[in-house]
N, C-alpha and C positions, 0 to 999 in steps of 0.2 A: 741347785736348780729354782729359779727366782720366781716371789709370785707376782702376781699384775700388780699391785701399788710400788712390787718394790722397780718392774721394768719401764715402770711410767715417772716415776720418781727419780730414775738413773737418767730417762734418756727426755727429759720435760722442766725436770725441777732443780735437779741438784745444782748448788750451787761451791764454788769450791773451798770455802771456809763454813761449810755445814756442821754442823754437829749432830748424827743421827744417831736416837736411841730406838732398838729393836726391842720390844716390848713383848714379855708374855705371861698373861692373865692367869693364873694359877687359884681353882674352885677348888680349895678343901672341901668345900661341904662334897661334893662328888666322891670324895674316899669316905666321909665321915657316915655320908648317907647310905655307906654299902652293906649292906645284911650279913657281907663275909664274915666280919668280924664281932657281932653279939649274936646270942640263942636267945634271946627273948628281950622285952623292955628294960627287965632286972637284973641283966645280966649281961657280962661282955667278956668277951676274950683280949684281954691286953695285949697279947702278944700278937695276935695276926693283926690287932690295928698298928701295933709297931712298924711291923710288917710291910701293912700296907702303905703306912705314912712313909719309910724309907724307901719304897718302891717306888711311891710318887716324887720324891726328894731326886731319884735318880734316873728320868726322864724327864725331868725337868733339865736336870742338869744336863742332860744329851742335850735336850733342845736348845740351851745358850749354847753352847761349847756350838751347836751348828748352825746357828745367829752368830756367832763372833767371827766363826769362817768366811760365812757371806760377807759380811762386811772388808775382810782380809782380801779376799778375793776381790771387789771392788772397789778397794783403795779408798775406801770411804774412813773420815775420822768421829767414830761410830763405839757406842756400849750395849752390853744387851742388860735388860731388867727384866726382874721376875716380881711381878706385884701379888699381893694374895689379896683378895677380893670376894665380896655376896658372886657378883657376876663378872664376867667379861666384861661387859658396855664400864659397869663402874671400877674396873680394874685401869682401865682406858685412860681413866677421866682421872683417876687417882697417880698414877703416873706423868701428869699434862699438869697435871698441880705440884706435883713433885721438883721437876725437871726445866719447869718454866716451860715447854712448850711454845711455839709459834705456827705452828703450824701440824695437822695429824692425818696423816696420809693411812687410810683400809681400803683392806682389800673386800669382797661383797662375797657369798658362796651363792647370792641367786635365786633362794630358796623363793617357794611358790609362795602366793598372797597368804591361802590358808595357812599354811605352816607360819607365815612369818605371823600374822594375826595370834595365834595359841603361842606361838614360842617367843615371839619379840622376835629385834634384828639388834646384834653389837655397834652396825653400821650405823640402825637408824636412832638405835638409842645416843651413839657419840653425836651424832651426827644435831639432835634434838639438845644434846644439855653442855657440850663441848664450849667453853670459855674463849675457844681460838677457831681459826677458820676448818672447817673437816674436808680432805679431798676426799673423795671413795671409790673402785676402781673397780668395775666389773673384770673379773676373771674371763682371761680367756678365751677355757670353756664354756663359758656360759652363753656370750656373744655367736660363737660357733651355733649351739645349741639351742640359738635363739632364731637364725637364719636357718636350720632346717626344720621349723615349724610346719 
């Protein structure tokens, strides 16, 4: 299943010689801050931490393989890339710099104003910090929900 940003890109922007990078940003902090691997502030279960990290690697590998299938099915010359960063927004910007991107296309989950204010938004962060143009696509479900209010 394609995301709204993928569908928009394919239908409106794609050029024959484009090279597309599908980026997956990895927040290792979520594993490191898990309470599953330490019993007190001064001791931790090394084996549990290694297991959590291995599980996370498997999840990432599975996502990257799924991204590669999407590129192949769409007939797009592309690469999947995993970036480790403090936050997803920083990961996207790191990828932009590493690959020399000329455009960023992002989806938007459509968080409410209150949640976005406190949690931030990846698309908002990238829009305000990227050195290249950014296109943010609203998810189809968000648009339908908006019309049914």
